[in-house]
C-alpha positions as CSV (number, residue, x, y, z in Angstrom):
1,M,-30.3,30.5,-35.7
2,R,-30.8,30.7,-32.2
3,S,-30.3,27.4,-29.9
4,Q,-33.4,26.1,-28.1
5,P,-34.0,27.0,-24.3
6,G,-34.1,24.9,-21.4
7,E,-34.7,21.5,-21.5
8,A,-35.2,21.3,-25.1
9,H,-31.3,22.0,-26.2
10,G,-29.9,19.2,-26.9
11,R,-26.7,19.0,-24.3
12,A,-29.3,20.1,-21.6
13,V,-28.1,18.6,-18.1
14,L,-31.2,20.2,-15.9
15,T,-34.6,20.1,-16.2
16,R,-36.7,23.6,-15.4
17,Q,-38.0,21.5,-12.2
18,E,-34.3,20.7,-11.4
19,V,-33.3,25.0,-12.2
20,I,-36.5,26.0,-10.0
21,E,-35.5,23.3,-7.3
22,M,-31.2,24.3,-7.2
23,R,-33.4,28.5,-6.3
24,V,-35.0,27.7,-3.7
25,L,-32.5,25.7,-2.3
26,H,-30.0,28.9,-2.5
27,R,-32.4,31.7,-1.7
28,D,-34.8,30.2,0.7
29,F,-32.4,27.6,2.5
30,G,-28.8,29.1,2.0
31,L,-27.3,26.6,0.4
32,T,-24.1,27.4,-1.3
33,Y,-23.1,27.3,-4.8
34,A,-21.1,24.9,-4.5
35,S,-23.5,22.9,-2.4
36,V,-25.9,23.5,-5.0
37,A,-23.8,22.5,-7.6
38,D,-22.4,19.5,-6.0
39,W,-26.2,17.8,-5.5
40,Y,-26.9,18.4,-9.3
41,G,-23.7,17.0,-10.7
42,I,-22.6,21.0,-12.2
43,A,-19.8,23.5,-11.6
44,P,-20.1,26.1,-8.8
45,A,-19.9,28.8,-11.7
46,T,-22.7,27.8,-13.4
47,A,-24.8,27.2,-10.3
48,K,-23.9,30.8,-9.2
49,S,-24.8,31.7,-12.8
50,I,-28.0,30.0,-12.4
51,C,-29.0,30.5,-9.1
52,R,-28.8,34.5,-10.3
53,G,-30.5,34.4,-13.3
54,R,-28.1,34.8,-15.8
55,R,-28.5,31.6,-17.3
56,W,-31.9,29.5,-17.8
57,R,-33.7,32.9,-18.5
58,S,-36.3,31.3,-19.7
59,V,-37.3,30.7,-16.2
60,P,-38.2,33.6,-14.3
61,L,-36.3,33.9,-11.1
62,D,-40.0,33.8,-9.0
63,A,-41.4,30.4,-10.3
64,P,-43.1,28.3,-8.1
65,L,-41.8,24.8,-7.5
66,E,-44.6,22.2,-9.3
67,A,-45.9,19.1,-7.4
68,P,-44.4,16.4,-8.0
69,A,-46.3,13.8,-10.6
70,R,-47.8,11.8,-8.5
71,R,-47.7,7.9,-9.2
72,A,-51.0,6.1,-10.5
73,Q,-52.1,3.4,-7.6
74,V,-52.4,-0.1,-8.2
């Protein structure tokens, strides 16, 4: 039996959006794996695996950032 991918996994720490943000921060802004890992509270080796596409394979490496959800105005 395969485990659930991404956020559907019961022990997932990150969301799909955070994974995309991590990849953008590393690729486009040059943050180190250690910096990205520190920001998201994960190990540098995990950040490296995510940014290189070894982990979170269900999220394409070139996935675009999604606009943040807008809150309803009162």
